[in-house]
N, CA and C of each residue as an Amber inpcrd file, in Angstrom:
protein
   414
 -18.6150000  19.8360000  -7.5430000 -17.9720000  20.4810000  -6.4040000
 -16.3980000  20.2490000  -6.0520000 -16.0710000  18.6370000  -6.1030000
 -14.4700000  18.5830000  -6.5660000 -13.2420000  19.0750000  -8.0260000
 -14.1780000  19.4370000  -9.1000000 -13.8610000  20.5200000  -9.8480000
 -13.0470000  21.1190000  -9.3970000 -13.6620000  21.8120000  -8.4130000
 -12.8080000  22.7990000  -8.4340000 -11.6630000  23.4050000  -7.1290000
 -11.4100000  21.5390000  -6.9060000 -10.1660000  21.6120000  -6.1530000
  -9.3000000  21.2010000  -6.9210000  -8.0790000  20.8310000  -6.7860000
  -6.4180000  21.0810000  -7.3320000  -5.1330000  20.4740000  -7.3180000
  -4.6200000  19.6760000  -7.5830000  -3.6670000  19.0100000  -7.2410000
  -3.1160000  18.7020000  -8.2620000  -1.4380000  18.2080000  -8.2910000
  -0.3020000  18.1250000  -8.8000000  -0.0710000  17.3380000  -9.2920000
   0.9730000  16.4670000  -9.8890000   1.8390000  15.3630000 -10.2000000
   2.9300000  15.8580000 -10.1050000   3.7120000  14.8550000  -8.8050000
   4.9960000  15.2040000  -8.7530000   5.7520000  14.0000000  -8.8240000
   6.9140000  13.4790000  -9.3910000   7.1940000  11.9980000  -9.6350000
   6.4470000  11.3560000  -9.7070000   5.4860000  11.6300000 -10.5980000
   4.1960000  10.5110000 -10.3180000   3.3230000  10.6670000 -10.2910000
   3.4250000  11.2100000  -8.7740000   2.7340000  10.6440000  -7.9540000
   1.2180000  12.5290000  -8.0550000  -0.2760000  12.5160000  -7.1040000
  -0.8960000  13.0380000  -7.4690000  -0.3540000  13.6450000  -6.0050000
  -0.6430000  14.7800000  -5.6720000  -0.1720000  15.6100000  -4.6360000
  -1.0380000  16.3320000  -4.7100000  -1.1870000  16.7450000  -2.9950000
  -2.7130000  17.3360000  -3.3170000  -2.2220000  19.0890000  -2.7290000
  -2.6310000  20.0700000  -3.0600000  -2.4410000  21.0410000  -2.5980000
  -2.8070000  21.2900000  -1.5270000  -2.5070000  22.2610000  -0.8130000
  -3.2200000  22.3100000   0.7220000  -4.8970000  22.4650000   0.4990000
  -5.3620000  23.4050000  -0.2380000  -6.5350000  23.5270000  -0.4710000
  -7.1880000  22.4630000  -0.6590000  -6.7750000  21.1360000  -1.6020000
  -7.9610000  20.3590000  -1.4930000  -7.6290000  19.3730000  -0.2930000
  -6.5990000  19.0570000   0.4220000  -5.9440000  18.6920000   1.6150000
  -7.3020000  19.6900000   2.7230000  -7.4110000  20.6470000   2.7540000
  -8.2610000  21.2740000   3.4590000  -9.7290000  21.1850000   3.5290000
 -10.1220000  20.6690000   1.7830000 -11.3460000  20.7730000   1.4620000
 -11.9880000  19.0850000   2.2250000 -10.8760000  18.0600000   1.9590000
 -11.7660000  17.3690000   2.1220000 -11.6690000  17.2800000   3.5250000
 -10.7910000  17.9220000   4.3720000 -10.5810000  17.4220000   5.9110000
 -11.6470000  18.2740000   7.1520000 -12.1310000  19.5650000   5.8520000
 -13.1620000  19.7780000   6.3210000 -14.1690000  18.9460000   5.9660000
 -14.4670000  18.9230000   4.9900000 -16.0850000  17.9010000   4.3590000
 -15.8280000  16.6140000   5.6570000 -15.0490000  15.8300000   5.3670000
 -14.9910000  14.4230000   6.3630000 -14.8690000  14.9380000   7.8350000
 -14.1290000  15.7260000   8.0220000 -14.5590000  15.7570000   9.5600000
 -16.0720000  17.1880000  10.0340000 -16.1200000  16.6770000   9.0000000
 -17.2450000  18.1760000   9.4260000 -18.9140000  17.3020000   9.4500000
 -19.2590000  15.8600000   9.4930000 -19.8720000  15.3460000   9.6240000
 -20.0760000  13.8040000  10.3330000 -20.7690000  13.0520000  10.6290000
 -20.6560000  12.0320000  10.9020000 -20.3270000  10.9790000  10.1100000
 -19.4160000  10.2110000   9.9180000 -19.4630000   9.2980000   8.5030000
 -20.8460000   8.2860000   9.3090000 -20.7820000   8.0540000   7.8870000
 -22.6690000   7.4390000   7.1280000 -21.7960000   5.8010000   6.6410000
 -21.1770000   5.4640000   6.5440000 -20.2250000   3.7510000   6.5350000
 -18.9510000   3.8850000   7.7720000 -18.5570000   2.4800000   7.4460000
 -17.7360000   1.6790000   8.1350000 -16.3530000   2.6650000   7.4040000
 -16.4220000   2.6260000   5.8670000 -15.3350000   2.8970000   5.4450000
 -14.7550000   4.5690000   5.1930000 -16.1470000   5.4230000   6.1250000
 -15.6870000   7.4440000   6.1580000 -14.7390000   6.5240000   7.1410000
 -15.8320000   6.2680000   8.2280000 -15.2220000   6.2980000   9.4410000
 -13.5880000   5.6620000   9.2900000 -13.1090000   4.6960000   8.8460000
 -11.6910000   4.6570000   8.2620000 -10.9520000   5.1770000   8.1240000
 -11.4610000   6.2730000   6.8540000 -10.7260000   7.2230000   6.3320000
 -10.3680000   8.7440000   7.8510000 -11.4410000   8.4530000   8.6800000
 -11.8790000   9.2660000   9.0540000  -9.9950000   9.6070000   9.9350000
 -10.9210000   8.2610000  10.3250000  -9.5690000   7.7340000  11.2170000
  -7.7930000   7.6290000  11.0000000  -7.7670000   7.6290000   9.7490000
  -6.4600000   7.8780000   9.2860000  -5.8900000   9.1230000   9.1900000
  -6.5380000   9.8820000   8.7220000  -6.7020000  11.0310000   8.6420000
  -6.0390000  11.6970000  10.1190000  -7.2460000  11.5590000  10.6620000
  -7.0040000  12.1760000  12.2660000  -5.8070000  11.7350000  12.7220000
  -4.9390000  10.0590000  12.4170000  -4.0860000   9.5360000  13.2620000
  -2.9580000  10.0190000  12.2940000  -2.9330000  10.3680000  11.2870000
  -1.7980000  10.6420000  10.2160000  -1.3370000  12.0210000  11.0940000
  -2.7940000  12.5940000  11.1910000  -2.2500000  14.3240000  12.0990000
  -1.8730000  14.5020000  13.5350000  -2.2590000  13.8140000  14.4920000
  -2.3580000  13.7040000  15.3070000  -0.4040000  13.1570000  15.9200000
   0.3040000  13.0560000  15.0480000   1.5610000  12.7200000  14.9670000
   2.2970000  13.8430000  14.4060000   2.4340000  14.6080000  12.9870000
   2.6060000  15.1170000  11.9930000   2.8110000  16.7220000  12.7530000
   4.1480000  17.2550000  12.7360000   4.2610000  18.4360000  12.7540000
   4.5770000  18.5570000  14.1570000   4.9340000  17.5070000  15.3220000
   5.7880000  18.3560000  16.5270000   7.0360000  18.2770000  16.4410000
   7.2190000  18.0700000  15.0850000   8.7720000  18.2610000  14.9830000
   8.7430000  18.8910000  13.0390000   8.6720000  20.0100000  12.6120000
   9.3450000  20.2790000  11.9550000   7.6520000  20.6930000  10.5820000
   7.6440000  20.1250000   9.9730000   6.7530000  20.2500000   8.8680000
   5.4540000  19.7710000   9.4740000   4.2820000  20.4410000   9.1820000
   2.8860000  20.1210000   9.7960000   2.0200000  19.2690000   9.2630000
   3.1770000  18.7050000   7.7710000   2.4380000  17.8820000   6.8540000
   2.7940000  16.9670000   6.5020000   3.8800000  16.5600000   7.5840000
   4.5900000  15.1220000   7.3710000   5.2500000  14.3640000   8.4060000
   5.2290000  13.6080000   8.2820000   6.4100000  12.6820000  10.0540000
   7.3490000  12.4740000   9.0300000   8.2120000  13.1840000  10.6120000
   9.7550000  13.1630000  10.6610000   9.8950000  11.3880000  10.7780000
  11.6450000  11.5300000  11.2630000  12.0320000   9.3700000  11.5840000
  10.7080000   9.0890000  13.0260000  11.4060000  10.4310000  13.5970000
  10.3590000  10.0880000  15.0590000   9.3120000  10.8630000  15.2750000
   8.7180000  11.2670000  14.4160000   7.2590000  10.7440000  15.1150000
   6.9080000   9.6020000  14.3300000   7.4460000   9.2780000  13.3150000
   6.5050000   7.8640000  12.6110000   7.5070000   6.6730000  13.4720000
   8.0750000   6.6970000  14.2590000   8.3230000   5.8580000  14.9950000
   6.7940000   5.8170000  16.1940000   7.3680000   6.9380000  15.8680000
   6.3950000   7.1540000  17.4360000   4.5190000   6.5600000  17.0000000
   4.3870000   6.7020000  15.7600000   2.9440000   6.3210000  15.5040000
   2.9090000   5.2510000  15.2690000   4.1700000   4.3260000  14.8460000
   4.1670000   3.2830000  14.4820000   4.1140000   2.0010000  15.7850000
   4.8760000   2.7790000  17.1300000   4.7660000   2.2500000  18.4400000
   3.5500000   1.7840000  18.6790000   2.9390000   3.2410000  18.8780000
   1.6100000   3.5380000  19.5150000   0.7430000   2.7680000  19.0740000
   0.2280000   3.3100000  17.4620000  -0.9770000   2.6640000  16.8930000
  -0.2400000   1.3920000  16.3080000   0.6600000   1.1970000  16.1130000
   0.4530000  -0.6350000  15.4630000   1.7990000  -1.6130000  16.1080000
   1.6950000  -0.9530000  17.2010000   2.5570000  -2.0420000  18.2340000
   2.5900000  -3.0930000  18.6290000   0.9120000  -4.1610000  18.1700000
   0.5950000  -5.0510000  18.6140000   1.3310000  -6.1150000  16.8500000
   0.7620000  -4.6550000  15.7560000   0.8580000  -5.8770000  14.1850000
   2.3090000  -5.2640000  14.3690000   2.8610000  -4.4400000  14.5480000
   4.8200000  -4.4840000  14.3790000   5.2560000  -5.5080000  15.5970000
   4.9700000  -6.5390000  16.0190000   5.3680000  -6.7790000  17.6880000
   5.7600000  -6.2800000  18.5360000   5.4220000  -4.6830000  18.4800000
   5.9100000  -4.0000000  19.6150000   7.3790000  -3.9470000  19.7890000
   7.8030000  -3.8570000  18.5400000   9.2750000  -4.0720000  18.3350000
  10.0950000  -2.5860000  18.6520000  11.0000000  -2.1120000  19.4950000
  11.4190000  -1.5190000  19.4830000  12.7620000  -1.2630000  18.9160000
  13.0040000  -1.6300000  17.6980000  13.8940000  -1.8250000  17.0410000
  14.1560000  -0.7750000  15.8170000  15.1070000   0.3630000  16.4500000
  15.3740000   0.8370000  15.2990000  15.8490000   1.0070000  13.8140000
  16.1880000  -0.3230000  13.8690000  16.5250000  -0.8000000  12.2770000
  14.9040000  -0.9460000  12.3280000  14.4400000  -2.1950000  12.1230000
  13.1960000  -1.8350000  11.9740000  12.2250000  -0.4730000  10.9530000
  12.4030000   1.1850000  11.7900000  11.7450000   2.0540000  12.4430000
  12.4580000   2.7200000  11.0670000  13.5330000   2.2620000  10.9420000
  14.8430000   2.8260000   9.9640000  14.1750000   2.0890000   8.3990000
  13.7740000   0.8680000   8.7410000  13.7310000   0.2620000   7.3770000
  12.3680000   0.9510000   6.4020000  11.1670000   1.0320000   8.0910000
  10.2060000   1.7090000   7.4940000  10.2070000   2.7280000   6.2300000
  11.0210000   3.6420000   7.6820000  11.1170000   4.8680000   7.1410000
  11.5640000   4.8650000   4.8900000  13.0440000   3.9990000   5.1550000
  13.6560000   4.6780000   3.8400000  12.5710000   3.6750000   2.8500000
  11.9950000   2.7680000   2.9970000  11.1730000   2.0500000   2.0780000
  10.0490000   2.7820000   1.7400000   9.6740000   3.5210000   3.2220000
   7.9550000   4.3000000   2.6830000   8.4680000   5.8440000   1.9200000
   9.8320000   6.8930000   2.7280000   9.7680000   7.9810000   1.8990000
  10.1660000   7.9490000   0.2010000   9.7130000   7.8750000  -0.1260000
   9.7810000   7.5370000  -1.2450000  10.4760000   8.9000000  -2.1910000
  10.9710000   9.6030000  -2.1600000  11.2450000  11.3390000  -2.3660000
  12.4930000  11.3530000  -1.3520000  12.8650000  10.6620000  -0.7660000
  14.1140000  10.6660000  -0.2500000  14.3950000  12.0230000   0.5000000
  13.0150000  12.9560000   1.3750000  13.6790000  13.1900000   1.4240000
  13.5670000  13.8840000   3.6370000  13.2170000  12.5230000   3.8310000
  13.9420000  12.3450000   5.3160000  12.1170000  12.4970000   6.0860000
  11.4660000  12.2530000   5.2050000  10.0910000  13.1220000   6.3020000
   8.9760000  11.8710000   5.3530000   8.1700000  11.1910000   5.7790000
   6.9620000  10.6140000   4.8190000   5.8030000  11.5820000   5.1130000
   5.0880000  11.5630000   3.9050000   4.0630000  12.2560000   3.4220000
   2.9010000  11.7230000   3.9780000   1.4940000  12.4170000   3.9050000
   0.6900000  11.2820000   3.6690000  -0.1810000  10.7020000   2.8020000
   0.7810000  10.8470000   1.9270000   0.3810000   9.4830000   0.5340000
   1.8000000   8.2070000   0.6460000   1.7800000   8.3330000   1.4870000
   3.5350000   7.5880000   2.0050000   3.1100000   6.9450000   2.4590000
   2.5100000   8.2150000   3.9920000   1.8460000   7.1350000   4.7010000
   1.2370000   5.9090000   4.2100000   0.2850000   6.3860000   3.5230000
  -1.1390000   5.7550000   2.6110000  -0.5870000   4.3450000   2.5120000
   0.5570000   4.6140000   1.7200000   1.0080000   3.1900000   0.5980000
   1.6420000   2.3480000   2.2050000   1.4340000   2.8310000   3.2350000
   1.7740000   1.5660000   4.0260000   0.8730000   1.3450000   4.8710000
  -0.1820000   1.7620000   5.2560000  -1.3220000   1.2120000   5.3880000
  -1.9180000   0.1510000   4.3470000  -2.3600000   0.6740000   3.7240000
  -2.5610000  -0.0090000   2.5810000  -1.5130000  -1.5560000   2.2340000
  -0.1280000  -1.8080000   2.1250000   0.4910000  -2.5960000   2.4910000
   0.2660000  -3.3010000   3.4290000  -0.2890000  -2.5630000   4.6630000
   0.1270000  -3.7870000   5.6770000  -1.7310000  -4.1020000   5.6280000
  -2.8500000  -3.6540000   5.5130000  -3.7300000  -4.0290000   5.2160000
  -4.2040000  -5.5180000   4.0140000  -2.5650000  -5.1480000   3.2130000
  -2.8290000  -6.6390000   2.3400000  -2.3470000  -7.1240000   2.9690000
  -1.1910000  -7.1490000   3.7670000  -0.4490000  -8.3230000   4.4110000
  -1.9080000  -9.3270000   5.3900000  -2.5130000  -7.8180000   6.0240000
  -3.9060000  -8.3250000   7.2190000  -5.0180000  -9.3810000   5.8380000
  -4.9040000  -9.0500000   5.2390000  -6.0600000  -9.5820000   4.6060000
  -5.3890000 -10.8540000   3.8750000  -4.1370000 -10.8800000   3.3740000
  -4.0170000 -12.1560000   3.1420000  -3.7110000 -13.5820000   4.0590000
  -3.1220000 -12.5710000   5.5210000  -3.1050000 -13.3860000   6.5280000
  -4.5170000 -14.2950000   7.1620000  -5.0710000 -13.0780000   7.4100000
  -7.2480000 -13.8410000   7.6790000  -7.3500000 -14.6310000   6.5310000
  -7.4520000 -14.8680000   5.1900000  -7.2480000 -15.7860000   3.9610000
  -6.9440000 -16.3940000   4.6140000  -5.7540000 -17.4230000   5.1460000
  -5.2860000 -18.1340000   5.9050000  -5.8090000 -18.9870000   6.0270000
  -6.4430000 -18.1920000   7.2480000  -7.8290000 -18.7840000   8.0310000
  -8.8230000 -18.8920000   8.0820000  -9.9450000 -20.4530000   8.3930000
 -11.3480000 -19.7560000   7.9580000 -11.4720000 -20.3810000   8.8130000
 -13.2730000 -19.6590000   9.0690000 -13.6920000 -19.6080000  10.3050000
 -13.7910000 -20.5920000  11.4970000 -13.7920000 -21.2490000  12.2010000
 -13.2030000 -21.6820000  12.8740000 -11.3440000 -21.9140000  13.2590000
 -11.2320000 -21.5890000  12.1000000  -8.9820000 -21.4710000  12.2350000
  -8.2320000 -20.2780000  12.4800000 -10.0050000 -19.2980000  13.1340000
  -8.9270000 -17.9610000  12.9350000  -8.8030000 -17.7630000  14.3490000
  -7.0570000 -17.3690000  14.2760000  -6.4540000 -17.6910000  15.7800000
  -7.6360000 -16.1940000  15.8740000  -7.3590000 -15.9650000  17.6600000
  -7.9420000 -15.3750000  19.0180000  -7.3830000 -13.4330000  18.4470000
  -8.8690000 -12.9890000  18.2950000  -8.8210000 -11.0760000  18.3340000
  -8.5740000 -11.5380000  16.9860000  -8.4180000 -12.5810000  16.1100000
  -8.6000000 -11.6270000  14.6490000  -9.6840000 -12.0160000  14.0700000
 -10.4280000 -10.6770000  13.6320000 -12.0680000 -11.3100000  13.0210000
 -12.0150000 -10.0540000  11.5990000 -12.9080000 -10.5850000  11.2890000
 -13.1490000 -10.4970000   9.0900000 -13.7180000  -9.3740000   9.0130000
 -13.9530000  -8.7660000   8.6170000 -14.9550000  -7.3960000   8.0520000
 -16.4090000  -8.0450000   7.7130000 -16.2820000  -9.7250000   7.4250000
 -17.7710000  -9.8290000   6.7400000 -18.5660000  -9.2730000   7.5780000
């Protein structure tokens, strides 16, 4: 099934062609997720597309869309910062190809980095020492 899907490598990264994105989106959204990881993947896809395309390209996040996503979806993790400099720094760090927009691959890099940071944070706290509201996936 995957053999019929194509993508190309641009600037050292695999960039999925729209038909590949459509295939995986349709496949993943057409059934109930059977695991926590499938649910998480679906949520990442849905969240990205909830904010992308309001301004310009429907497959990327503009600065405004990224700021809205960060504030609405990650506000508690980012300290509800309305600091434009912080958003600009995140945007500049993520925008690997310097096109002024964040594509899905760049968004996933952010989510991966935040997940690693959260894991590192959780590792510093053992069972009873966990901060209130922090739960591990054990």
